[in-house]
C-alpha positions as CSV (number, residue, x, y, z in Angstrom):
1,X,166.9,78.7,154.2
2,X,167.6,81.2,157.6
3,X,169.8,83.6,158.4
4,X,170.0,85.7,161.2
5,X,172.8,88.2,160.8
6,X,174.3,89.4,164.0
7,X,175.9,93.4,164.6
8,X,179.3,94.4,163.7
9,X,180.6,92.8,166.5
10,X,180.2,89.4,165.7
11,X,180.9,87.6,163.0
12,X,178.1,87.0,160.5
13,X,178.1,87.2,156.8
14,X,175.0,85.9,154.5
15,X,177.7,86.2,151.6
16,X,179.4,83.1,152.5
17,X,176.2,81.1,151.8
18,X,176.0,82.6,148.8
19,X,179.5,82.7,147.9
20,X,178.9,79.0,148.5
21,X,176.1,78.2,146.2
22,X,178.5,80.6,143.8
23,X,181.4,78.3,143.9
24,X,178.7,75.4,143.5
25,X,177.1,76.4,139.8
26,X,173.9,78.1,141.5
27,X,171.4,79.6,139.8
28,X,171.0,83.5,141.1
29,X,168.2,83.7,143.9
30,X,165.6,86.8,143.2
31,X,166.5,89.6,145.7
32,X,165.0,92.3,145.5
33,X,167.6,95.2,144.8
34,X,165.2,97.5,146.5
35,X,167.3,98.2,150.0
36,X,164.4,97.7,153.1
37,X,163.9,101.4,154.5
38,X,160.9,100.7,156.8
39,X,159.1,97.5,158.7
40,X,160.1,94.4,157.4
41,X,159.1,92.5,154.3
42,X,155.3,91.1,155.0
43,X,155.9,87.2,155.1
44,X,155.2,85.2,152.5
45,X,153.1,82.0,151.6
46,X,153.8,79.8,154.2
47,X,155.5,82.1,156.3
48,X,154.2,82.3,159.7
49,X,154.0,85.6,160.3
50,X,153.0,85.6,163.9
51,X,156.2,83.6,164.9
52,X,158.0,86.4,163.3
53,X,155.8,89.3,164.9
54,X,157.1,87.6,168.0
55,X,160.6,87.1,166.8
56,X,161.3,90.5,165.9
57,X,159.5,91.6,169.8
58,X,162.2,89.6,171.1
59,X,165.1,91.3,169.5
60,X,164.0,94.8,169.6
61,X,163.6,94.3,173.5
62,X,166.6,92.9,173.8
63,X,165.6,89.1,174.4
64,X,167.8,88.3,171.7
65,X,170.4,90.2,171.6
66,X,172.8,91.2,169.1
67,X,170.9,90.8,165.9
68,X,171.9,93.3,163.0
69,X,169.9,91.6,160.8
70,X,167.2,89.0,159.8
71,X,166.9,87.0,155.9
72,X,164.6,84.1,155.0
73,X,164.9,83.0,151.6
74,X,162.4,80.0,150.5
75,X,162.4,78.1,146.8
76,X,165.0,80.8,145.9
77,X,163.1,84.1,146.6
78,X,163.3,86.8,150.0
79,X,160.6,85.9,151.3
80,X,161.0,87.8,154.8
81,X,163.9,90.6,155.3
82,X,164.2,92.8,158.5
83,X,167.2,95.1,159.5
84,X,167.5,95.9,163.2
85,X,170.6,98.0,163.1
86,X,171.2,100.3,159.9
87,X,169.9,98.9,157.0
88,X,170.8,96.8,153.7
89,X,173.4,99.0,152.6
90,X,175.3,99.2,155.9
91,X,178.7,97.9,156.4
92,X,179.1,94.9,158.9
93,X,182.1,93.8,160.7
94,X,181.9,90.4,158.7
95,X,184.9,89.3,160.9
96,X,185.8,85.4,160.8
97,X,182.9,84.7,158.2
98,X,185.6,85.9,156.2
99,X,187.8,83.2,156.7
100,X,185.6,80.7,154.1
101,X,186.2,83.2,151.8
102,X,190.3,82.7,152.2
103,X,189.1,78.7,152.0
104,X,187.3,79.4,148.8
105,X,190.7,80.8,147.9
106,X,192.6,78.2,149.0
107,X,190.7,75.6,146.6
108,X,190.9,77.4,144.0
109,X,194.8,78.2,144.0
110,X,195.0,74.6,144.0
111,X,192.8,73.8,141.4
112,X,195.0,76.5,140.1
113,X,198.1,74.4,140.3
114,X,199.5,77.3,142.7
115,X,199.1,75.4,145.7
116,X,200.4,71.5,145.8
117,X,197.5,70.4,147.8
118,X,196.1,70.9,151.8
119,X,199.2,68.9,152.4
120,X,201.8,71.5,151.8
121,X,203.8,72.6,154.7
122,X,203.2,76.4,155.4
123,X,206.8,77.1,156.8
124,X,208.2,75.6,153.1
125,X,205.4,77.9,152.1
126,X,207.0,80.8,153.8
127,X,210.8,80.9,154.3
128,X,210.8,84.5,155.3
129,X,209.0,83.7,158.4
130,X,210.6,80.3,158.6
131,X,214.2,82.0,159.0
132,X,213.2,84.0,161.8
133,X,211.4,81.3,163.7
134,X,210.6,81.6,167.3
135,X,210.1,78.5,169.9
136,X,211.1,75.6,167.0
137,X,210.2,72.5,167.4
138,X,210.1,70.1,164.2
139,X,206.2,69.8,164.6
140,X,206.2,72.9,163.5
141,X,208.1,71.7,160.1
142,X,204.9,69.4,159.5
143,X,202.1,72.1,159.8
144,X,200.1,72.0,156.7
145,X,197.4,74.4,155.1
146,X,195.4,71.5,156.0
147,X,195.9,72.0,159.3
148,X,195.1,75.6,159.2
149,X,192.1,75.0,157.4
150,X,190.9,73.0,160.4
151,X,192.0,74.7,162.8
152,X,193.6,71.9,164.3
153,X,197.7,72.9,164.3
154,X,200.1,72.1,167.0
155,X,199.9,75.7,168.0
156,X,198.9,77.0,171.2
157,X,196.1,79.5,170.1
158,X,193.1,79.3,171.0
159,X,190.6,82.4,170.5
160,X,188.2,80.9,173.2
161,X,190.1,80.9,175.9
162,X,191.9,84.5,177.1
163,X,194.5,82.7,178.2
164,X,196.0,81.5,175.5
165,X,199.2,82.8,174.1
166,X,197.9,82.7,170.6
167,X,194.5,84.7,170.9
168,X,193.3,86.7,168.0
169,X,193.3,90.2,171.0
170,X,197.0,89.7,171.2
171,X,197.9,89.2,167.5
172,X,196.5,92.4,166.7
173,X,199.0,94.4,168.5
174,X,201.9,93.0,167.1
175,X,202.7,94.2,162.9
176,X,203.4,91.1,161.8
177,X,200.7,88.9,161.8
178,X,201.5,85.5,160.1
179,X,204.9,85.5,162.4
180,X,202.8,86.1,165.6
181,X,201.4,82.3,164.7
182,X,204.3,80.9,163.6
183,X,206.6,81.7,166.8
184,X,203.9,80.4,168.8
185,X,205.0,77.6,171.3
186,X,203.4,73.8,171.0
187,X,200.3,73.3,173.1
188,X,200.8,71.7,175.9
189,X,198.1,69.8,178.3
190,X,196.3,71.8,181.0
191,X,198.1,69.8,184.1
192,X,200.7,67.9,184.8
193,X,200.0,64.5,184.0
194,X,197.3,65.2,182.0
195,X,196.1,62.9,179.0
196,X,193.1,64.0,177.3
197,X,190.9,61.9,175.2
198,X,192.1,60.9,171.2
199,X,190.0,63.0,169.0
200,X,187.2,61.7,167.8
201,X,188.2,62.5,164.2
202,X,192.1,62.5,164.8
203,X,192.7,66.1,165.4
204,X,192.3,68.2,168.3
205,X,190.2,71.7,166.9
206,X,190.7,74.8,168.6
207,X,189.1,78.2,167.1
208,X,192.4,80.1,165.9
209,X,191.9,83.2,163.7
210,X,195.6,83.7,163.6
211,X,196.0,80.5,161.3
212,X,193.4,81.9,158.9
213,X,195.1,84.9,158.9
214,X,198.1,83.0,158.0
215,X,196.7,81.5,154.7
216,X,196.2,84.6,153.4
217,X,199.7,84.9,153.6
218,X,200.5,81.5,152.2
219,X,197.7,82.5,149.1
220,X,200.2,86.0,148.5
221,X,203.1,83.9,147.9
222,X,201.5,81.2,146.4
223,X,200.1,82.9,143.7
224,X,201.4,86.5,143.8
225,X,198.2,88.6,144.3
226,X,196.8,89.7,147.6
227,X,193.3,89.0,149.1
228,X,192.5,92.2,146.2
229,X,193.6,89.8,143.1
230,X,190.6,89.5,140.1
231,X,190.1,85.9,141.9
232,X,188.9,87.5,145.4
233,X,186.9,90.7,143.3
234,X,185.0,87.9,141.4
235,X,184.1,86.5,144.4
236,X,183.2,89.8,146.1
237,X,181.8,91.4,143.1
238,X,178.8,88.1,143.5
239,X,178.3,88.9,146.9
240,X,178.1,92.3,145.8
241,X,175.1,91.7,143.6
242,X,173.2,90.4,146.5
243,X,173.1,93.9,148.0
244,X,175.8,92.4,150.1
245,X,179.3,94.1,150.8
246,X,182.4,92.1,152.0
247,X,185.3,93.0,154.5
248,X,188.4,90.5,153.8
249,X,189.0,90.3,157.1
250,X,193.0,88.8,156.8
251,X,194.8,91.3,154.6
252,X,197.6,90.1,152.5
253,X,199.2,92.8,155.2
254,X,198.7,94.4,158.5
255,X,199.1,98.1,156.8
256,X,196.6,96.7,154.4
257,X,193.6,96.9,156.3
258,X,190.6,98.4,154.4
259,X,186.9,96.9,152.9
260,X,188.4,96.1,149.3
261,X,185.7,97.3,147.4
262,X,184.3,95.5,144.4
263,X,185.5,98.0,141.2
264,X,181.6,99.1,139.8
265,X,183.1,100.4,136.7
């Protein structure tokens, strides 16, 4: 396994991989518990040290940019660890990587019978937001949990398009993020008369951070808990045990954006 962690401005989270292993019931890998303060660890058996040295030079020279850390695990053991921005205890702006945590919690909510399934309709789950809905459209009534999980809702929301109405940078400027998302108009065609090719898997994908955030509102309504619930703390604590601190990027309310740190007592 190879993981390169970018600096705070980019989405990155080795814990996301660890959480997947945790959810699958994998055994705990034997990572070192001592932060790497000095030079990178010496490569383990069958790890090409020359290539790693070349990689380090490329990162330090700026040829590879925005790399915060690189870790390589082989057969459950950490064989290489290097930090180029801070150290192992430096908090990272994990941003979109925490959407994987939201996805895990959605699955847990379904397993716990708190949600009926991925076909549950968003507006039915968020009636208070539905009452204040702008740009009403029958297609909005059909938006499901799966649409936001797969980032394929019909809303005009595209973080990779600076001109998009639903671009995340616009969302951050308003108080109610979920309402911002649900108020978005339906996505149109790029040009008059444009007929895009049907998507290969039946869905039109566009990266929409706001949809992931809205799922956190769904979780709160369905379970009665915020992202700081016992389930979330269990997952976060599991990541913490591997010396990774997790920022919950999708808070339940815009005024609850602090990091969720596990209770160490």
